[in-house]
C-alpha positions as CSV (number, residue, x, y, z in Angstrom):
1,M,94.2,150.9,23.8
2,I,94.4,147.6,25.8
3,L,91.1,148.4,27.5
4,I,89.4,149.1,24.2
5,N,90.7,145.8,22.7
6,L,89.5,143.9,25.7
7,V,86.0,145.5,25.5
8,V,85.8,144.8,21.7
9,R,86.8,141.2,22.2
10,N,84.2,140.6,24.9
11,I,81.5,142.4,22.8
12,I,82.3,139.9,20.0
13,K,82.1,137.0,22.4
14,V,78.7,138.1,23.6
15,F,77.5,138.6,20.0
16,E,78.7,135.1,19.1
17,F,77.1,133.6,22.2
18,V,73.7,135.3,21.6
19,F,73.6,134.1,17.9
20,S,74.8,130.5,18.6
21,R,73.4,127.4,20.1
22,N,74.5,124.4,22.1
23,V,74.6,121.2,20.1
24,V,75.7,117.6,20.7
25,S,78.2,116.6,18.1
26,F,80.9,113.9,17.5
27,D,84.0,114.0,15.4
28,E,84.6,110.3,15.0
29,R,82.5,107.1,15.4
30,G,82.8,105.2,18.6
31,E,81.3,104.6,22.0
32,A,78.9,107.0,23.7
33,D,81.8,109.1,25.1
34,V,82.6,110.5,21.6
35,L,79.5,112.8,22.1
36,K,80.3,116.3,23.3
37,V,78.5,119.7,23.7
38,E,79.8,122.6,21.7
39,R,78.6,126.0,20.4
40,R,77.6,126.4,16.7
41,A,75.8,129.1,14.8
42,I,72.0,129.1,14.7
43,P,71.0,127.9,11.2
44,T,69.9,130.5,8.6
45,L,66.2,130.0,7.8
46,K,65.1,129.2,4.3
47,N,61.8,130.4,2.8
48,D,60.1,127.0,3.3
49,Q,61.4,126.4,6.8
50,V,60.5,127.1,10.4
51,L,62.9,127.7,13.2
52,I,62.1,125.6,16.3
53,K,63.4,126.3,19.8
54,V,63.8,122.7,20.9
55,A,62.1,121.5,24.1
56,A,63.3,117.9,23.7
57,T,64.8,115.4,21.2
58,T,65.2,111.7,21.5
59,V,67.7,108.8,21.2
60,T,66.7,106.5,18.3
61,T,68.1,103.4,16.8
62,L,69.5,105.4,13.8
63,D,71.2,107.9,16.2
64,V,73.0,105.1,18.0
65,N,74.0,103.3,14.8
66,R,75.3,106.5,13.2
67,R,77.4,107.3,16.3
68,K,78.7,103.7,16.5
69,F,79.3,102.8,12.8
70,L,79.1,105.7,10.5
71,N,81.6,108.5,9.7
72,P,80.3,111.9,10.9
73,N,81.3,113.2,7.4
74,D,79.2,110.6,5.6
75,G,77.1,113.2,3.7
76,L,74.2,113.0,6.2
77,H,73.3,115.8,8.6
78,K,76.2,116.6,10.7
79,L,74.2,116.3,13.9
80,L,72.1,113.4,15.3
81,G,68.5,113.7,16.3
82,M,65.7,112.4,14.0
83,E,62.8,114.1,15.8
84,C,62.2,116.9,18.2
85,S,59.5,119.0,19.9
86,G,59.4,122.6,20.8
87,E,58.1,126.1,19.9
88,I,58.3,127.8,16.6
89,V,60.2,131.1,16.9
90,D,60.5,132.1,13.3
91,V,58.9,131.1,9.9
92,G,60.1,131.4,6.3
93,S,58.4,133.8,3.9
94,S,56.6,131.0,2.0
95,V,55.4,129.0,5.0
96,R,51.7,128.6,5.4
97,G,49.8,126.9,8.3
98,H,52.5,127.4,11.0
99,C,53.0,130.5,13.1
100,V,55.4,131.8,15.7
101,H,54.6,130.4,19.2
102,D,53.0,127.3,17.8
103,K,53.9,124.2,19.9
104,V,55.0,121.5,17.5
105,C,56.9,118.3,16.9
106,A,58.9,117.5,13.8
107,L,60.4,114.7,11.8
108,L,64.0,115.5,11.0
109,E,66.8,114.4,8.7
110,G,69.1,114.9,11.7
111,G,69.9,118.0,13.6
112,G,67.6,117.5,16.7
113,Y,70.6,117.5,19.1
114,A,70.6,121.3,19.1
115,E,68.9,124.1,21.0
116,Y,67.5,125.4,17.7
117,V,66.7,123.5,14.5
118,A,65.5,124.8,11.1
119,V,63.2,122.3,9.3
120,E,61.0,122.3,6.2
121,S,57.4,123.1,7.2
122,W,55.9,119.9,5.8
123,R,57.9,118.0,8.4
124,V,56.2,119.8,11.3
125,L,53.1,118.5,13.1
126,P,51.0,120.1,15.9
127,I,51.2,118.6,19.4
128,P,48.2,116.3,20.0
129,N,46.0,117.5,22.8
130,G,46.9,115.8,26.0
131,I,50.5,115.1,25.1
132,R,53.2,117.0,27.0
133,L,55.5,119.2,24.9
134,D,58.7,117.4,25.8
135,E,57.2,113.9,25.4
136,A,55.8,114.8,22.0
137,A,59.4,114.6,20.7
138,T,59.0,110.8,20.7
139,L,56.1,110.8,18.2
140,P,57.2,111.8,14.7
141,Y,59.9,109.2,13.9
142,A,58.4,106.1,15.5
143,T,54.9,106.8,14.3
144,S,56.0,107.4,10.7
145,V,58.1,104.2,10.6
146,V,55.4,102.0,12.1
147,W,52.6,103.5,10.0
148,H,54.6,102.9,6.8
149,A,55.6,99.4,7.8
150,L,52.2,98.2,8.9
151,F,49.8,99.9,6.5
152,K,51.8,100.7,3.4
153,V,54.2,97.8,3.2
154,G,52.4,95.2,5.2
155,K,48.8,96.1,4.1
156,L,47.6,95.3,7.6
157,K,43.9,94.4,7.6
158,D,41.2,93.7,10.2
159,G,41.5,90.1,11.5
160,C,45.2,89.6,10.6
161,S,47.6,88.0,13.1
162,I,50.8,89.9,13.8
163,L,54.0,89.3,15.8
164,V,55.8,92.4,17.1
165,H,59.4,91.9,18.2
166,A,60.7,94.2,21.0
167,G,57.1,95.1,21.8
168,A,58.0,97.5,24.6
169,G,60.5,99.4,22.4
170,E,60.2,102.7,20.6
171,L,58.5,101.1,17.6
172,G,57.0,98.0,19.1
173,Q,54.7,99.7,21.5
174,L,53.1,101.7,18.7
175,A,52.9,98.7,16.4
176,I,51.1,96.8,19.0
177,Q,48.5,99.5,19.7
178,L,47.8,100.3,16.1
179,A,47.4,96.6,15.2
180,L,44.9,96.2,18.2
181,L,43.0,99.3,17.1
182,H,42.6,97.7,13.7
183,G,41.2,94.4,15.1
184,C,44.2,92.3,14.7
185,T,45.4,89.3,16.9
186,V,48.7,90.5,18.3
187,F,51.6,88.7,19.8
188,A,54.8,90.3,21.1
189,S,58.2,89.2,22.1
190,E,60.5,90.6,24.9
191,T,63.3,89.3,27.0
192,L,63.0,91.2,30.3
193,T,60.1,90.5,32.7
194,G,59.2,94.2,33.2
195,E,59.0,94.8,29.4
196,R,56.8,91.7,29.0
197,Q,54.5,93.0,31.7
198,F,54.3,96.4,29.9
199,C,53.2,94.6,26.7
200,K,50.7,92.5,28.5
201,A,49.3,95.7,30.0
202,L,48.7,96.9,26.4
203,G,46.5,93.8,25.9
204,V,48.7,91.3,24.0
205,D,50.2,87.9,24.6
206,C,53.9,88.6,25.2
207,I,56.2,85.7,25.0
208,R,59.7,85.5,26.4
209,H,62.3,85.7,23.6
210,D,64.6,82.8,24.3
211,E,65.7,79.7,22.5
212,H,62.2,78.2,22.7
213,F,60.4,81.3,21.4
214,F,59.8,80.2,17.8
215,D,58.5,76.8,18.9
216,S,56.2,78.5,21.4
217,M,54.8,80.7,18.6
218,L,54.0,77.7,16.4
219,E,52.2,76.1,19.4
220,K,50.2,79.2,20.1
221,T,49.1,79.5,16.5
222,E,48.4,75.7,16.2
223,G,51.1,75.4,13.6
224,R,49.7,78.1,11.3
225,G,52.1,80.9,12.1
226,V,51.3,84.6,11.8
227,D,50.3,86.7,8.9
228,L,52.8,89.6,9.6
229,I,56.0,89.9,11.6
230,F,57.2,93.4,12.5
231,D,60.9,93.3,13.3
232,G,62.9,96.5,14.1
233,M,66.3,94.9,14.1
234,G,66.5,92.0,11.6
235,F,67.6,89.3,14.0
236,N,66.9,85.6,13.4
237,V,65.5,86.1,9.9
238,P,65.5,82.4,9.0
239,H,63.5,81.5,12.1
240,N,61.1,84.4,11.6
241,L,60.4,83.1,8.1
242,K,59.5,79.7,9.4
243,I,56.7,81.0,11.6
244,L,55.0,83.0,8.9
245,S,51.6,81.7,7.7
246,R,51.0,81.0,4.0
247,G,51.3,84.3,2.1
248,G,52.7,86.0,5.2
249,M,55.2,88.8,5.3
250,L,58.3,89.6,7.4
251,I,59.0,93.4,7.6
252,I,62.4,94.6,8.9
253,T,62.8,98.3,9.6
254,S,66.4,98.4,10.7
255,F,69.2,96.0,9.8
256,C,71.9,94.4,11.7
257,D,74.6,92.5,9.8
258,V,72.5,90.5,7.4
259,R,75.0,90.0,4.6
260,N,75.5,86.3,5.3
261,V,72.1,85.3,6.6
262,P,71.2,81.8,5.2
263,L,67.7,81.7,3.6
264,D,65.7,78.6,2.7
265,L,64.4,79.8,-0.7
266,G,62.1,76.7,-0.7
267,L,60.0,78.4,1.9
268,F,59.2,81.3,-0.4
269,E,58.1,78.9,-3.1
270,K,56.2,76.6,-0.8
271,K,54.4,79.1,1.4
272,Q,54.5,82.1,-0.9
273,I,55.8,84.3,1.9
274,K,57.4,87.7,1.5
275,L,60.4,89.4,3.0
276,S,60.4,93.2,2.9
277,G,62.6,95.8,4.5
278,F,63.4,99.5,4.5
279,V,65.4,102.1,6.4
280,F,63.0,105.1,6.8
281,H,65.8,107.6,6.8
282,Y,66.8,106.9,3.2
283,M,63.3,107.0,1.8
284,P,62.5,109.9,-0.7
285,D,61.1,113.1,0.8
286,E,58.0,112.7,-1.4
287,E,57.1,109.5,0.4
288,K,57.8,110.9,3.8
289,K,55.6,113.9,3.1
290,K,52.7,111.6,2.3
291,I,53.3,109.6,5.4
292,I,53.3,112.8,7.6
293,E,49.9,113.8,6.1
294,E,48.5,110.3,6.7
295,I,49.6,110.0,10.3
296,F,48.2,113.5,11.0
297,T,44.8,112.3,9.6
298,H,44.7,108.7,10.8
299,V,46.9,108.5,13.9
300,W,46.9,111.9,15.7
301,P,43.2,111.6,16.6
302,S,44.0,108.4,18.5
303,F,46.7,110.1,20.5
304,E,44.3,112.9,21.3
305,S,41.5,110.5,22.4
306,G,43.9,108.5,24.5
307,K,43.5,105.3,22.5
308,L,47.2,105.5,21.7
309,V,49.9,106.1,24.4
310,Q,53.6,106.5,24.2
311,K,55.9,105.2,26.9
312,V,58.7,107.5,27.8
313,N,61.7,106.7,30.0
314,K,61.1,108.6,33.3
315,R,64.7,109.8,33.2
316,R,65.4,112.9,31.1
317,Y,69.0,113.7,30.1
318,T,70.5,117.1,29.4
319,F,72.7,117.7,26.4
320,S,75.8,117.4,28.6
321,E,74.5,113.9,29.6
322,A,74.1,112.7,26.1
323,P,76.8,110.0,26.5
324,E,74.9,108.6,29.5
325,A,71.6,108.8,27.5
326,H,73.1,106.7,24.7
327,A,74.7,104.3,27.1
328,T,71.3,103.8,28.8
329,W,69.6,103.2,25.4
330,Q,72.1,100.5,24.6
331,T,71.3,98.8,27.9
332,H,67.6,99.1,27.3
333,P,67.3,99.2,23.4
334,G,64.2,100.9,22.2
335,D,63.4,102.9,25.4
336,R,62.0,106.3,24.6
337,I,64.7,108.5,26.1
338,L,64.5,112.3,26.0
339,L,67.4,114.7,25.6
340,I,66.8,118.2,26.9
341,P,68.8,121.3,25.8
342,T,71.0,122.6,28.6
343,M,70.2,126.3,28.4
344,S,68.9,129.0,26.1
345,P,71.4,130.7,23.8
346,F,70.4,134.0,25.3
347,N,70.7,133.5,29.0
348,K,71.7,136.8,30.7
349,R,72.4,135.0,34.0
350,K,75.3,133.2,32.4
351,M,76.7,136.1,30.4
352,W,78.5,137.9,33.2
353,W,81.1,135.1,33.1
354,W,82.2,136.3,29.7
355,W,83.7,139.4,31.1
356,F,86.4,137.7,33.1
């Protein structure tokens, strides 16, 4: 009887292992060391979803902010990960246009920090030709945010002048390249020498972001300022407003603590400038779906032709190294850092340990 019970218990263990997945989770907000790897069930597929075996996911600003500041039970997805790439292993009954074995990347509401993720089919995009499967994980979120900011909110046009803060970061590098492709005069800001060199290699005038930065920008534009400022963090809002040209716009895509920012309302009246901001994660699905369609039509061909490139940190991290990956991102904010699943849920070489 004891032997039978032992066999039954281990059969159950094996069954649970096969039909579960490694995920990176956290039970409380805090520093990077709150992240941990655990086993959870593979999600049940809905009719309009596809199941992706994740090749890679990323560390984004929103992932870090959720881990640091928000409660894990805040009503959002229980797992981090706003984008991923991988291979489709199952499709829902109503899905059209996607098949098993397709190599894809996807914009998520969370959940990318897992070996398998179920996602609505409209969020899924093919991998552009010439892009590695793992590095494609960096495309959906950043491209969607930048496209919406520049062309939907900012109405970017040929001949405009634009300043991109954190030009070497996850959003900045795409904003620079898309603005250049559309015939704009582009300036960038960065603090570190290596990051400024990267921006200059993209073909823009990158200025050191220090206490003299805003004066330098006015000098370079002969006092006119720039038509559009793309800011991924929301720092120095009052100074940014001062270097906008008449009718210019400051767009903020992620907010630090801006509750007590002093604003000179006279500038809005005198220069007819605009201040606009959004957090992409909280936008309605209808808008996101439209953006996904637009970037596939207007941006994906530029990735395939090589006109757009995406810088990725040379260091990849496994799920078990997620705390280190987040710590690295905080040291180099905006770096495109990849998280790679640690092992497949069905790995026979590992299973023999379960019997002891």
